[in-house]
C-alpha positions as CSV (number, residue, x, y, z in Angstrom):
1,M,43.4,59.5,-7.9
2,H,43.3,55.7,-8.8
3,L,42.5,54.4,-12.3
4,L,39.5,52.5,-13.3
5,Q,38.8,50.0,-16.1
6,P,35.8,52.0,-17.7
7,D,34.0,48.7,-19.4
8,Q,33.6,47.5,-15.9
9,H,32.3,50.9,-14.0
10,A,29.5,51.7,-15.9
11,R,27.3,52.8,-12.5
12,R,30.4,54.8,-11.3
13,A,30.5,56.8,-14.3
14,F,27.0,57.6,-14.1
15,L,27.3,58.4,-10.8
16,K,29.9,61.0,-11.4
17,R,28.1,62.6,-14.3
18,S,25.2,62.5,-12.5
19,A,27.4,64.3,-9.6
20,Q,27.7,67.2,-12.1
21,L,24.0,68.4,-11.6
22,A,25.6,69.5,-8.2
23,L,27.0,72.9,-7.4
24,S,29.6,73.6,-5.1
25,G,30.5,69.9,-4.4
26,T,26.9,69.2,-2.7
27,A,24.7,66.3,-4.5
28,L,21.3,67.9,-5.7
29,P,18.3,65.5,-4.6
30,L,18.0,65.0,-8.4
31,A,21.3,63.9,-8.7
32,L,20.4,61.4,-5.7
33,N,17.7,59.8,-7.4
34,L,19.0,59.1,-10.7
35,A,22.3,57.3,-8.7
36,A,19.9,55.4,-6.4
37,M,17.9,53.9,-10.0
38,G,21.6,53.0,-11.3
39,E,22.9,51.5,-8.3
40,A,19.9,49.5,-6.9
41,A,20.4,46.5,-9.1
42,A,24.3,46.3,-8.2
43,F,24.0,45.5,-4.2
44,N,23.3,42.5,-2.5
45,A,20.4,43.3,0.0
46,T,17.1,42.0,1.3
47,A,14.4,43.6,2.4
48,G,14.7,45.5,5.6
49,D,17.9,44.5,6.6
50,Y,20.6,46.4,8.2
51,K,24.7,46.2,8.0
52,A,27.7,48.2,9.4
53,L,30.9,48.1,8.9
54,V,33.3,50.1,11.6
55,C,36.6,50.8,10.6
56,V,39.2,51.2,13.6
57,F,42.1,52.9,12.6
58,L,45.5,53.1,14.3
59,Y,47.1,55.9,13.3
60,G,51.2,55.6,13.4
61,G,51.7,52.3,12.5
62,N,51.2,49.7,15.1
63,D,53.8,47.3,15.9
64,Y,52.9,43.9,15.0
65,G,55.8,41.8,16.7
66,N,54.1,43.0,20.3
67,T,50.7,42.7,19.2
68,V,50.0,39.0,18.0
69,V,52.8,37.6,19.7
70,P,54.6,34.2,19.0
71,Y,54.3,32.0,21.9
72,D,55.2,28.7,21.3
73,N,58.8,28.3,22.7
74,A,60.6,27.9,19.1
75,S,58.8,30.5,18.0
76,Y,59.4,32.8,21.0
77,D,62.8,32.2,21.7
78,L,63.3,33.7,17.9
79,Y,61.1,36.9,18.9
80,S,62.8,37.5,22.1
81,T,66.3,37.2,20.7
82,I,65.8,39.3,18.0
83,R,64.0,41.9,20.0
84,G,66.7,41.7,23.2
85,G,64.8,39.4,26.0
86,G,66.2,38.4,28.8
87,V,67.5,34.8,29.9
88,G,64.6,32.5,31.0
89,R,62.0,34.3,28.3
90,I,62.0,37.0,30.1
91,A,60.7,40.6,29.3
92,G,63.8,42.5,28.0
93,G,64.6,45.2,25.2
94,I,61.7,45.8,23.6
95,A,60.5,42.0,24.1
96,L,57.6,41.0,26.3
97,G,58.2,38.1,28.6
98,Q,56.4,34.7,27.8
99,S,54.4,34.5,31.1
100,A,53.1,38.0,31.2
101,M,51.2,36.7,27.7
102,T,49.6,33.4,29.3
103,P,46.3,35.0,30.1
104,T,46.0,36.1,26.3
105,L,46.9,32.8,25.3
106,L,45.1,32.3,21.7
107,A,43.4,29.2,21.1
108,P,42.6,28.5,17.7
109,L,40.4,25.7,16.3
110,S,43.5,24.6,14.0
111,V,47.1,25.7,14.9
112,P,48.0,28.1,12.4
113,L,51.1,27.1,9.8
114,D,53.7,29.8,9.2
115,S,55.2,29.6,5.2
116,M,57.6,27.2,6.1
117,G,55.0,24.8,7.2
118,V,55.9,25.1,10.8
119,S,52.9,24.8,13.7
120,R,53.0,28.2,15.1
121,Q,51.0,29.4,18.6
122,F,50.2,33.6,19.2
123,A,49.1,35.3,22.3
124,L,48.0,38.8,21.9
125,N,49.8,41.7,24.0
126,P,49.0,41.5,27.9
127,G,46.9,44.6,27.5
128,M,44.0,43.0,25.2
129,T,42.3,40.2,27.6
130,A,39.2,41.7,26.5
131,L,40.2,41.2,22.9
132,A,41.8,37.7,23.3
133,G,38.5,36.7,25.3
134,L,36.5,37.5,22.1
135,F,38.6,35.8,19.9
136,N,38.8,32.7,22.4
137,S,34.9,32.8,22.3
138,G,34.5,32.7,18.7
139,Q,33.4,36.3,17.8
140,A,37.0,37.6,16.6
141,A,39.6,36.6,14.0
142,V,43.2,37.3,13.4
143,Q,44.1,38.2,9.7
144,L,47.9,38.0,9.4
145,N,50.4,39.6,7.8
146,V,48.2,42.1,5.7
147,G,49.4,45.3,3.8
148,P,49.3,47.1,0.5
149,L,49.8,45.5,-2.6
150,V,49.4,46.2,-6.1
151,K,49.9,42.5,-7.2
152,P,50.9,39.3,-5.6
153,L,55.3,40.2,-4.8
154,T,58.1,37.9,-3.8
155,R,60.8,39.4,-1.9
156,A,63.3,39.2,-5.3
157,Q,60.7,41.0,-7.0
158,Y,60.7,43.2,-4.6
159,H,64.1,44.1,-5.4
160,S,64.2,43.8,-9.0
161,S,64.9,47.2,-10.9
162,D,61.9,46.4,-13.0
163,R,58.9,48.4,-11.5
164,V,56.4,47.9,-14.7
165,L,56.7,44.0,-14.3
166,Y,56.7,44.2,-10.4
167,P,55.2,47.0,-9.0
168,R,55.1,48.2,-5.6
169,P,52.9,50.2,-3.5
170,P,54.0,54.0,-3.9
171,Q,55.6,55.7,-1.0
172,L,56.0,53.0,1.1
173,F,57.3,53.5,4.8
174,S,55.5,56.9,4.5
175,H,52.7,57.6,7.3
176,N,50.3,60.1,5.4
177,D,50.8,58.0,1.7
178,Q,50.4,54.6,3.5
179,Q,47.4,55.7,5.5
180,S,45.9,56.9,2.4
181,I,46.7,53.9,0.3
182,W,44.9,51.9,3.2
183,Q,41.9,54.1,2.8
184,S,41.6,54.6,-0.8
185,S,44.1,52.5,-2.7
186,S,46.4,55.8,-3.8
187,P,48.7,57.8,-2.0
188,E,48.3,61.0,-0.3
189,G,46.1,63.5,-2.3
190,S,43.3,60.8,-2.9
191,T,39.7,61.9,-2.9
192,V,37.9,59.0,-2.9
193,G,37.9,55.8,-0.3
194,W,36.8,51.9,-0.4
195,G,34.2,53.0,2.3
196,G,32.9,55.9,0.1
197,N,33.0,53.3,-3.0
198,M,30.7,51.1,-0.7
199,A,28.7,53.6,0.4
200,D,27.9,54.9,-3.5
201,L,26.6,51.6,-4.4
202,A,24.5,50.9,-1.1
203,L,22.7,54.8,-1.6
204,S,19.7,53.3,-2.8
205,L,18.9,51.7,0.3
206,N,19.0,54.2,2.9
207,T,16.1,57.1,3.0
208,A,18.5,59.7,4.0
209,A,22.1,59.3,2.2
210,T,23.7,62.1,4.3
211,F,23.9,59.2,6.9
212,S,25.8,56.7,4.6
213,C,29.2,57.4,5.6
214,M,29.9,59.0,9.6
215,S,33.0,60.0,11.1
216,V,33.7,60.3,14.6
217,T,37.0,61.2,13.8
218,G,37.5,64.0,11.7
219,N,37.7,64.5,8.0
220,A,39.6,61.2,6.2
221,V,39.7,59.7,2.8
222,F,38.2,56.5,3.7
223,L,34.6,57.7,3.6
224,S,34.8,59.9,0.7
225,G,33.0,58.5,-2.6
226,D,31.7,59.7,-5.6
227,Q,28.1,60.2,-4.2
228,A,28.9,59.4,-0.8
229,L,29.8,62.3,1.5
230,Q,31.3,62.0,5.4
231,Y,29.3,63.3,8.2
232,Q,31.1,64.0,10.6
233,V,29.9,63.8,14.3
234,S,32.2,64.2,17.7
235,T,31.8,62.1,20.5
236,G,29.2,64.5,21.8
237,G,26.8,64.2,19.2
238,A,26.2,66.3,15.9
239,I,27.8,69.5,14.8
240,K,25.8,72.2,15.3
241,I,25.6,75.7,13.3
242,N,25.7,77.5,17.0
243,A,23.8,80.7,15.7
244,A,20.8,79.2,13.9
245,A,20.5,76.1,16.6
246,S,17.3,75.4,18.0
247,G,17.0,77.6,21.5
248,A,20.6,78.9,20.8
249,S,21.0,82.5,22.2
250,V,22.9,85.0,19.9
251,Y,24.2,88.3,21.8
252,G,22.0,86.9,24.8
253,S,18.8,87.2,22.6
254,S,17.2,83.9,20.7
255,A,15.3,86.3,18.7
256,V,18.8,86.8,16.5
257,S,19.0,83.0,16.2
258,T,15.8,82.6,15.1
259,A,16.4,85.6,12.4
260,I,19.5,83.4,11.6
261,N,17.7,80.4,11.0
262,G,15.1,82.0,8.8
263,L,17.9,83.7,6.6
264,L,19.6,80.7,6.2
265,K,16.7,79.0,4.9
266,Q,15.4,81.4,2.5
267,S,15.1,80.9,-1.5
268,R,17.4,83.5,-2.7
269,T,17.9,84.6,-6.5
270,H,21.7,84.3,-7.0
271,V,22.2,81.0,-7.4
272,L,25.6,80.6,-5.4
273,E,23.8,82.2,-2.1
274,N,20.5,79.9,-3.1
275,E,22.5,76.9,-2.9
276,Y,24.9,77.7,0.0
277,N,21.5,78.1,1.8
278,K,20.4,75.0,0.5
279,V,23.7,73.4,1.9
280,S,22.9,75.4,5.7
281,T,19.2,74.0,5.2
282,R,20.2,70.3,4.9
283,A,23.0,70.7,7.5
284,L,20.3,71.9,10.3
285,A,17.9,69.1,9.1
286,A,20.8,66.6,9.4
287,E,21.7,68.1,12.9
288,S,18.3,67.8,13.9
289,S,17.5,63.8,12.8
290,V,21.2,62.9,14.7
291,T,20.1,64.5,17.5
292,A,16.6,62.6,17.5
293,A,18.4,59.3,17.1
294,L,20.5,59.9,19.8
295,R,18.2,61.4,22.2
296,L,15.9,57.8,21.4
297,T,19.1,55.7,22.3
298,D,19.7,57.5,25.2
299,A,15.8,56.6,26.5
300,T,16.2,52.9,25.7
301,L,20.1,52.2,26.1
302,G,21.7,55.1,27.9
303,T,22.5,52.9,31.0
304,P,23.8,50.0,29.5
305,L,25.9,51.8,27.4
306,A,27.3,53.9,30.0
307,A,27.9,51.0,32.0
308,T,30.1,49.5,29.1
309,F,32.1,51.6,27.7
310,A,35.2,53.8,28.9
311,T,36.3,57.3,29.4
312,D,39.0,57.6,26.9
313,S,38.6,58.9,23.3
314,L,38.4,55.8,21.2
315,A,36.0,53.9,23.5
316,Q,33.6,57.4,23.3
317,Q,34.2,57.4,19.4
318,L,32.7,53.7,19.5
319,K,30.0,54.5,22.1
320,M,29.0,57.1,19.8
321,V,28.9,54.8,16.8
322,A,26.6,52.4,18.9
323,R,24.2,55.2,19.6
324,L,24.1,56.1,16.1
325,I,23.3,52.4,15.0
326,N,20.5,51.7,17.3
327,G,19.1,55.0,15.8
328,R,19.5,53.9,12.4
329,S,15.8,53.4,11.9
330,T,15.0,57.2,12.7
331,L,18.3,58.1,10.4
332,G,16.7,56.1,7.5
333,A,19.7,53.8,7.3
334,R,20.0,50.3,6.0
335,R,23.7,50.7,5.1
336,Q,26.5,52.2,7.2
337,V,30.0,52.8,7.1
338,F,31.8,54.4,10.3
339,L,35.5,55.2,11.3
340,V,37.1,55.6,14.3
341,S,40.6,56.2,15.1
342,Q,43.4,55.9,17.7
343,G,46.7,57.7,17.6
344,G,49.9,57.3,18.8
345,F,51.2,54.2,17.4
346,D,54.5,55.8,16.0
347,L,56.6,54.1,18.8
348,H,60.2,54.9,17.5
349,D,60.8,55.0,21.1
350,N,59.3,54.2,24.5
351,L,57.4,51.1,22.7
352,I,57.2,48.8,25.9
353,R,56.0,52.1,28.0
354,D,53.4,53.3,25.6
355,H,52.1,50.5,23.3
356,G,50.5,48.1,25.7
357,T,48.8,50.7,26.8
358,L,47.4,52.0,23.6
359,L,46.4,48.3,23.0
360,A,44.8,47.8,26.2
361,K,42.2,51.0,25.2
362,V,42.1,49.2,21.7
363,S,41.0,46.4,23.5
364,E,38.6,47.2,26.0
365,A,36.9,49.4,23.0
366,M,36.0,47.0,20.9
367,A,35.1,44.4,23.2
368,A,32.4,47.3,24.7
369,F,31.3,48.0,21.0
370,Y,30.7,44.3,20.5
371,A,29.1,43.8,23.7
372,A,27.0,46.8,23.1
373,T,25.6,45.4,19.4
374,V,24.7,42.5,21.4
375,E,22.7,44.6,23.8
376,M,20.9,46.0,20.8
377,G,20.5,43.1,19.0
378,V,22.6,43.6,15.9
379,A,25.8,41.6,16.7
380,Q,25.2,39.7,13.3
381,Q,24.7,42.9,11.2
382,V,28.0,44.9,13.0
383,T,31.5,44.2,12.1
384,A,34.6,46.4,13.1
385,F,37.9,45.9,11.8
386,T,41.0,47.3,12.2
387,A,43.8,48.7,10.1
388,S,46.8,51.0,10.3
389,D,49.6,53.1,8.4
390,F,51.7,50.0,8.1
391,G,53.8,47.3,11.0
392,R,56.7,48.0,12.1
393,T,60.3,46.5,12.1
394,L,60.5,43.4,14.0
395,A,63.9,44.3,14.9
396,S,64.8,47.0,17.9
397,N,65.9,50.3,16.9
398,G,67.1,50.5,20.9
399,D,64.0,51.7,22.5
400,G,61.0,51.1,19.6
401,S,60.9,49.8,16.1
402,D,60.8,51.5,12.9
403,H,58.4,51.9,9.8
404,G,57.5,48.7,8.2
405,W,54.9,47.3,5.9
406,G,52.5,43.9,6.2
407,S,51.1,43.6,9.8
408,H,48.3,41.0,11.7
409,H,45.0,42.9,12.0
410,F,41.6,42.1,14.1
411,V,37.8,41.5,12.8
412,V,35.5,41.7,15.6
413,G,31.6,41.2,14.9
414,G,28.9,38.2,15.3
415,A,29.1,37.3,11.4
416,V,32.9,36.8,11.8
417,K,34.0,33.0,11.6
418,G,36.0,33.4,14.9
419,Q,38.5,31.8,17.2
420,Q,40.6,31.2,13.7
421,F,43.8,33.0,12.1
422,Y,43.2,33.7,8.4
423,G,46.4,34.2,5.6
424,T,50.0,33.1,6.4
425,A,52.2,33.7,9.5
426,P,55.4,34.9,8.2
427,P,58.4,33.0,9.9
428,V,60.3,35.2,12.7
429,S,63.2,36.2,11.1
430,V,65.2,39.5,10.3
431,A,67.7,37.5,8.5
432,D,68.7,38.4,5.0
433,T,71.2,35.2,4.5
434,K,71.0,33.5,0.8
435,D,71.9,30.0,-0.6
436,S,74.8,29.3,-3.2
437,S,72.7,30.6,-6.1
438,G,71.8,33.8,-4.4
439,I,68.3,32.8,-3.2
440,Y,66.7,34.1,0.1
441,L,66.8,31.0,1.9
442,P,62.9,30.6,2.9
443,Q,62.5,32.0,6.4
444,N,63.7,35.4,5.1
445,Q,61.5,35.3,2.3
446,W,58.7,37.2,3.7
447,H,60.5,40.6,5.1
448,V,62.2,43.5,2.8
449,G,65.3,43.8,5.9
450,Q,64.5,44.1,9.4
451,G,61.6,41.8,10.1
452,R,59.4,44.4,7.7
453,L,57.0,42.0,6.7
454,L,56.1,41.5,2.7
455,P,52.4,41.2,2.9
456,S,51.3,38.0,2.0
457,T,47.8,39.5,1.9
458,S,46.8,42.8,0.4
459,V,44.6,45.4,1.6
460,D,42.7,44.9,-1.8
461,Q,41.6,41.0,-0.6
462,Y,41.0,42.4,3.4
463,A,38.7,45.0,2.3
464,A,37.1,42.8,-0.6
465,T,36.1,40.6,2.0
466,L,34.3,42.6,4.0
467,A,32.6,44.4,1.0
468,K,31.2,41.1,0.2
469,W,29.3,40.2,3.3
470,F,28.6,44.6,3.3
471,G,26.6,43.8,0.0
472,V,28.7,44.8,-2.6
473,D,28.0,42.8,-5.9
474,P,31.1,40.5,-7.6
475,S,30.4,42.4,-11.2
476,E,31.3,46.2,-8.9
477,M,33.9,45.1,-6.7
478,A,36.6,46.5,-8.8
479,G,34.7,49.7,-8.9
480,V,35.1,49.6,-5.2
481,L,38.8,48.5,-5.1
482,P,40.7,48.9,-8.5
483,K,43.6,46.8,-7.7
484,I,41.1,43.6,-6.7
485,V,41.6,42.5,-10.2
486,N,45.5,41.7,-10.1
487,F,44.3,38.9,-7.7
488,G,42.2,35.7,-7.1
489,G,44.8,33.8,-8.0
490,A,46.4,30.6,-6.2
491,G,47.2,32.2,-2.5
492,Y,45.8,35.2,-2.7
493,P,42.0,34.6,-3.1
494,V,39.7,37.4,-3.3
495,D,37.6,36.2,-0.6
496,L,39.6,35.7,2.9
497,G,36.8,33.5,4.3
498,F,36.7,35.0,7.7
499,M,32.9,36.3,7.1
500,Q,30.1,34.1,7.3
501,P,27.6,34.8,3.8
């Protein structure tokens, strides 16, 4: 669990005390109403507006080196040498060929500079033509070298033995722990995520708090708040209590289903039985609301959505998010946080064979989702962003890359200040060379060995920028992201600037 500063979190403490009114971890209406009273003044929203954040999590640790790729000749040559490219800037080892990336060349409004002040040019993986198109037309941005940090850290501080003065994120390079730290600021075992924390603050805006946090990819800490609970759906719709579902047949009889439905809704004298039935009743009501919202979407946008999305898992997850957003009025939602995911990125082997295919699915699905928000008229109100366990080594292990730290990520939406890079580009280097005083040379200060990037931007800054756009008040930001209090100094702004007001 992360540690909060009590003087800054009165409302969150109030929520926790309110939660004690609930049994079996299920919030009672009274608790939700009291929480709404406590939260209403802390969230920035105008009457009738809607906003949604959609996290696209890339499980396994995405290889940054072959996602946002150095393209200018000087940088490409360094990249190619490190990754085993061929003579003439052709593909080789785990390096992509330069000419293959010409269709995905990114054309920024201003050429990014790396930490040594050198102008850089980038292209995306050849499979990411759709996302490159969004970037070049201004609907997508790239956040460079972002990853978990407790506080700003240099390479010398990283190697220091003083872990109190120079703390590292716990359990670096561990899949489960880094997934949890990205999603919650704490390692595996955390029970509250920053997506859920944001939703806690917005509960008063939603008629049905159940639909504040919605996952189309199973259980994840990202969507868990102190009061906000994640509601899970599949790509086919709401998950039903089959025996009690409307029109169901049990043992060949609809009467049995009707009887079970009635039993689940009865009041009971035993407090635990009664609470169980309350949970079941709410589940049945939620399933009915989601089904109605999806039915409305299919009636109004069925053909456009069907034509927009591919059939792979990530595309279908994002299609479901689009359908739910279109049904937001039926769901009574004004602020929502969603989670979708794509697995398979732990490519110690077969990087060239598999990575481009995975990224092509991410690119096509995110572009289709953006097109759907345009179709629905909510492009300015919906922002999708990528996250992953960690980046990977720039150095090759022969057929892939190993666990790393910082990585590059994408933000997509009508409110994104697109066609730009944010943050600082790391020099292309895996060297450990030091000067005569034992200090790492400048080009070697932004990795911690083998090209594992030392993040120059923290996950907390990335998340805080999204949270501010979502409506989180600056006074509540530390309650959503406990470590954000360690940032805000020179070079580490709380607002990274990639979102419009």
